[in-house]
N, C-alpha and C positions, 0 to 999 in steps of 0.2 A: 635389585640387579645384576647379573656378573658384569666381568667384564665386554664381554659381547655385545650384552645388551646397552652399556656405554659410549660404546665405540661412537664418534661421530661420521657422519657421511658426507664430512666434508673432503675428507686425507689430508689435512691438516695437521703436524705434531701438537698434543698436549702434555705437559707435562699433570705427574696423576697425583698424589696427596701432598707436595713440596708447598709451602706459601706464596714463591713466588715463581708465575705463570710465564712459559717457553722452552729455555735450557736446565739443566744439571749446572747449579754453582757448588762453588767450592764452598767446604762442609769446614770449619776450624775445630769440628768437636771430634771429628772425625782423625784426623791430623794430630789429637793431644796422643791417641793408644793406635798405633800405627807397628806392622814389620817392621826390624830395619833391612830385609829386603821383598819386602810387598810393593815396593813405587819401583821397581825390576823387572815385577812382574806385568806392567801395566802402563809403562813411559809408553809402547808405542801403538797404545790401542784408546791411550787417556778420554775418555767422553763420547769415545765412540761404540757404535752396537757390535757386539761379536758374533759372526757366522760362527754356526757348529761346523767343525770339521766335517765333515763326508756330509753323504745324500740322506737323509733321514726317508723319504719319498721310495728313493730306489730300492733300499737294504727292506723295506717294507712290503715293499708291492715285490720282492724275490722271494724274499722271506714267507713272511706271515703269511700271505696274501698268496701266494704261489705255492709255499709249503707246509706238507701236510705235520710233519714233527716238527718242526717253527708253529705252526699253529698250534698243534697237541699240546706241546712244553709252558709256552704262552698260559694256556685258558687254562693249564692243572695248575699253576703256584698261584694266576690271578684269583681266579674262581674258587680256589681253597684258602686261599690268603683274606678275601672279601667275606669267605663264610665261617667267621672265628667273630663269635661276640666281644664287645669294647665294655669293659668296667672300670666302673670312675670311683677313686678312694680320696678322702679327705683324713691323712696322716694315714691310722693302719684300718681304718673305717669306713667299709663299703657306703657309696652313696647310691641309692637307686634310682633317685627321682631327680634329674638334674637339665638345666637349658642347654650345656654341652653333650650329653647323652641324644638327646633329644636331637640336636645339629648335626653328632653325629649318626643319626640314625634316616634322619634326614634331612640333606646336606640342603637341597634347596627344592624349589613348586616341583622341577623337572629331574628329579633323580630321588631318588631312596640310594640307602649308606651302603647295600652292597654293592648297586652300580656304582657307585662313585669310589667303593676300594677298590674295581675291577680293573676302571679306566686308571685309578693314579695309578697301580702295579700293571700293567698291561703296557703303559705308557714308557714306565723307568725301565724296564725289561726291552723294549722295541728300542729306546732310544738312547739309551744311558741315561734320560732324564724325566722327572715328571714334574709339573709346577703344580700349586693350590693358588687360587685368588680367594681372599677370605674379607666379604664382604659385612662390612661394620655398623653398626648397628648406635642405639646410644651410648652403648657400656663396653660392650663386647659383640665379638663373630654373632653374625645373623644366618650368615650363605656360607657355604662354600662349594670350590668351582676346581674343576680337573678343565687344565689351560691343555692343548695341543702342542707339545713340545716344538715342531718346527716351527711354529709362526712367534716362537719367542727366542728372543736376542740379549745376550748379559752386555749391562755397561756397567764396564770397571774403572773403579774411583785411584785414584792415586797410591791410596793407602794398601791400594792394592786386591783390595775387596770390591764385592758388586755395591756400586751406586744407583742401581736402576736397571729395571727390565724394560723391553720396547718390544710392545709384542702387535703385530701387522696380520693384516685380513685385506685378502682385494686390495690392497695400495694404501688401505686406511694405515696408521697409528697412534700407540696408546703409547705415553714414558711413563712408567709407575716409580716412583724415586723411591729412594729406601732412607728411612729416617734419619737426621742428620743428629741425634739428643740419643737416643735408646741405641737405632742400627736393627730399628723393627723395620719389618717390611711387609704387606698387604700381599704379596709374595712367598711362599714357600718353595725354593728348587729344590729336589730333593735329587740327587747323580749316585751314579755306580762308580769305582774307582777306574778314572783313566790315567795312568802314569806319563801322558804326555799332550795334554792340555789342564791348565789351569783354573777352567769353568767350564766346561762342556763331561757329562759320565761316559760310559764307554757302555756300549750296548754289549749284551752275548752275539748278537748275529754278527758282528765283525769278527770276532775271535771265528765264527764259525762260518765264515762267507765262500770259504774257497770247499766246506764240506756243502752248503747248500748250491754250489752250483753245481756240481757232480752230479748231488742229488735231483736237482732238479735237470739236467741233463741226460739222467741217463733214465728217467721217465721221458721226457720228450723220446729219445731214442726207442725206447719200448713202445711209446704210442706211436708214431711211425711205422716198427714193423708191424704193431694190428692193424694198422689202417693198409696195409700193404698184403694182406694173407695173413697174415701171424708171421711169414717168413721170404728171406729173398726166394723166390719158384725159380726162376734159374738165369742164362744168361743167353743173349743171341752170338754167336760168332762163326765168322765167314771162315766160307771154307777152303782149305788152302787151295781146293783142284778148281776155282775162281779166274773171275778173268780180271783181276787187278782190284784195286783197293775204289768204295764206292766214292764221290763225293760230299763233299761238306753238306750242299742244301739237301741229296738222298741223307744221310747223316742225323742231319735236323727231322728230317719228314719221318724219319723213324723215331728217333725219340717224342715228337709232338703223338705218334701213334701207340707208343706206348701209355704216356701219358692220360689221353682220354682214356683208352682199351682196358688196361692193366690197373692202373692205379685206382687207389681209393677203398675203402672198404665195402663196399657197394662193390664193385670187381674183381673182389679175392676169388681169385681161384680159374680165371678166364685164361684159357693160350688163346697169344697171338699167332695168327696164322698168316706171313706173307710171300709172296713172291721173292727166291732170289735163289743165289748159291749160299743160301744160309743150314746152318745146323744148331739143334738144340741140347744148350747142355744144362742137366740138373742138377741144383746147386743147394745146400745147407747150413745152419748156423756153425759156426765158426766154435772153437773152445775161445778162446776170444771173448765173443757173444756169451758163451753160455754162462763169464765169470761179470758181466752186468747184474748178474742180481745179486751174489754177494758185493760184491762196488757200492752196490745202492744200499745194504742193509750197514756196512761198513760207515758209509759217510751219515748216515741215519746216525750208527750210533755216536759218532763225533761232535752232529748236533744238540744229541740229546744229553752229552757230555758236557758241552758251552753253558748249557742251561743250567746243571746237576740236576737231571733229570734223570731217574734208572730207564734204563734203554727198555726194560720190558714195560713201562707202564704208556711206552707210546705204539707196542707192536713191532720192534724189531723182536726178529724169531733167533732162538739159539742163541738166549744172551741167557749165561750161566752166577751169573755174579747174586743172587739173591734168590733162595732156597721157593719162597714162591712171592707171588701176586701181593699177599698183606707184609709181607717182610717189606717190600717195595715201597707202597706204601708209607709206612714209618718210616722208612728214611729219606724218602721225598720231602718230612714235614718234618724233619729231624734235623738234616744237614742243608738245605734252601729254604723251605717256608717260614721256616719258624727264625731263622737269622736275618732274614727279608723283612716280618713283621716286624723284631728288637727296635732293626733302622725306623721303619713310618714311627713308631713307638716313641721313642725318644725325639724325633723332628716333632710331631705333634705335641710332644708332651713342651718343649722349650718353646715354638712357635705358639699352637694356640692356648693351653691348656693353661698357661701363664696366665694367660689376661682372661680367667675366672678367678684365680683365686692362686696363691704360694702354694697353698699345703694341698692342693689339690694335686692326683697325679693319676696318668692315665694306665692302664695297663688290659692287655686280651686273656681272655678266657680258655688256660690250657684243658683247663677239665672237661670243654668242651669240646675236643676233638675226638673225634670215634678213635683216628687214625694213631692214636698214643693213647689206646688203652693196652694195649703190652706193657707200657711201660709203666706206668701206672701201679700197673699189678703186680709188677714187678718190683716197684717202692715200698710199696702199699704193706707188702708179704717180708719184705728186710725189716722195715720199721713193726710190723705186729710181732718179730719173733728176736727182737730189741730185749732181753730183759731188765736192760739197766737201765730203760724208759721209765720214768711215769705215766699213769697215763694220758695225764693232760701235755707232758711231754710231747706224743707219739698221736694225738690228736691236733697237737701247733706244725711240730714239721710237716704234718697231710694238708693243711693250713685249714682247720678247723678251732674255735674258740674252745677256752677252758672248761670245764665244770666246776659245779660247786664243791668242793676238798675232793676232787680229783675222782670221786665214784660215780658209777653207772647208774643214778637214785634219781626217778620222778619223770618230766619229760622234759627232755633236754631239744625236743624236733626244732626249737624254735634258735637256738644255738647260732649264731654267727659268722659264718667262715670268713677266714682273712689274710689276706693276701700274703704266700710262702715268700 
């Protein structure tokens, strides 16, 4: 059972893995190894959950739910990372069958491995934080769950590290302690770099907030114009030869008639005919209005840059940074997805893989990424032309095991590939 399934419906706070029920207690073992400035970081919030410094729901709603550029960037990165297969090694030897591999392929009965990884990366990009809960069995974790970051709060310890986590749903809270002896926790907290927070990461949406607002505003402006016939149709102006000014009641009546008769996509193109000494003045879009499209493309580029996604991949026209779509995809993987996968892999090795054995190491299969084929072809071509290397040295450089006597004789299709 995951954290959501195990939360009590009484609404009372309960402790997680600690021996004592109730509140977080002091841990002498943590005090033995602490930073000289750690207590200064946590002194004003010791033992209390720290709220996130921004509104995750508002950022996600205005960004991911309402902005197509953010939606595209997040999905490109998260789905790309989720498509990469995992490999497990015991030293230098690849392990084909292992409970850890089964766990990553099926983290829980309700979720596949790719959906799990997509959620993990997606939350990390949207909030700057991602939380994974491990449900342990007799010896090692048997299930993994990705938790919503807006429901999680960090509880600091006096040493400046996390003493626990509080998860809240609908007024019901659960506290999960960090083990005082081993500093291990059933919660893995992944976070992006944040220069102004000791406990929470910073989302790319925060850096691109102004560009997102601008992009959404331009989209809303264009929609309003379309709903009013595609362009401002004109204005009613009182003739100077008339008999004075109209009253406020008459002006309100005219405006209401305009809204009912002219505004809206169903009334596009209709002309309002009124009595009185008025004249019709034809109007068109101003040069400022015509620049809105370029402004929308500029804000789209800035949003893509915040997520380190080539603008070409999110449909921004006129971007000449990359020669073609294939090159743009290569740089997306090289500059964005692979560094993110490296970070996640290191954290999983330290938090999860170590529970299955000291010599095990998790890695992802770079050879299985189609977008990186140009890089592999270039490396293989250079190694193939290196006359100063032996055949086995060349095979080792590209990740294959050695051949007997360094000669291509017999059937070596069974030779095992080793990690580079």
